[in-house]
C-alpha positions, 0 to 999 in steps of 0.5 A: 472547534472540535471538543475544545481543540482549536481548528489550527491544531487539526491537520486534515480530514480523512476521506471515508468511503461508503464501502470497499472494493475496486469501485473506489480505486480512482478516488483512492488514487486521487486522494493519495496523489494529492497528498503526495504532492502536498507532503512532497513524498518521495516514494509511493508503494502500491499493491497490484497483482495484475498491474492494472492499479499500478498503471492507473496510479502511474498515469495519475502521478504523471498528470499531477506532477507535470503541473507542479515543481515538486519532484515526482515520487518513485513508484514501487509495485508489490505483486502477489508472490508466485504460487499465491493463487496457483502453484508456480503461477505469476498473476502478473503477465510478462507483458505487464511487467515489461510495461511497468518496468519501461515506465520506471515502476519498480517491481517487488515479487517475494514472499509476503511479510505476514504469510510465508511459512507460518501460513503453511503451518497454519494450513497444515496443522491449524491454529493462528501464529504471530504474523497471522495475529498481526495481520488480523489486527490490522484488518480491524482497520480494513484489509487495505490497511493491512496490505499497505503496511505489509507492502511498505515494510517489504519494500523497505527490506528490499531496499526500494524505499529509504529508511526513516522516511514517510511513504504513501502506501496503497492497498485494497480489498481483493481487486483495485485499491480503497485505502491509502496511508502515510506510513514510516516503515521499519524493517521486518525485524523491528516491525513494531517501530513502524508508524502509521502517520496518517490515514488518507482514505479507507472504507468506513464499512467493510 
């Protein structure tokens, strides 16, 4: 019993990691895939700049779904935009892109929803603008939550996930992943209609 609420009204517990960073990647992937199987989610979105996290996630999906009658979800990997780290540079190698595409992973490389031209204005003139304020607000839940919401919204706008459905979105703090949420994205033009339906796992301290 939780504060007078019957236990059958408690849907599930959230996994909270002691910290953030790449060392939580395996546990985050396991928690996300387990929840995807349970909910029969049709799409999983993951942020991965190098592609290594996407490969690990794809392996985990293959292993989990071969043991079930549930249809395997489609996997979409959102990369850093070109020039994110260095002008003109793609942080994901062409070899990795080919590897992921050969596995059926759909790749999205584009301007980031909460960055783009406002980041250029902020960098040149200072200050903080609407998309930056939204990003900082989501970071109150951890950087991975912001990334997960952002990437799922980008995938919806790109036509890589269906409108009106829950997806599992996975993000992290710099490398690897440490956060997974169940999210029903809205298009960027109606961003605040999006719903964070569940927090599957996240860092407690970040």
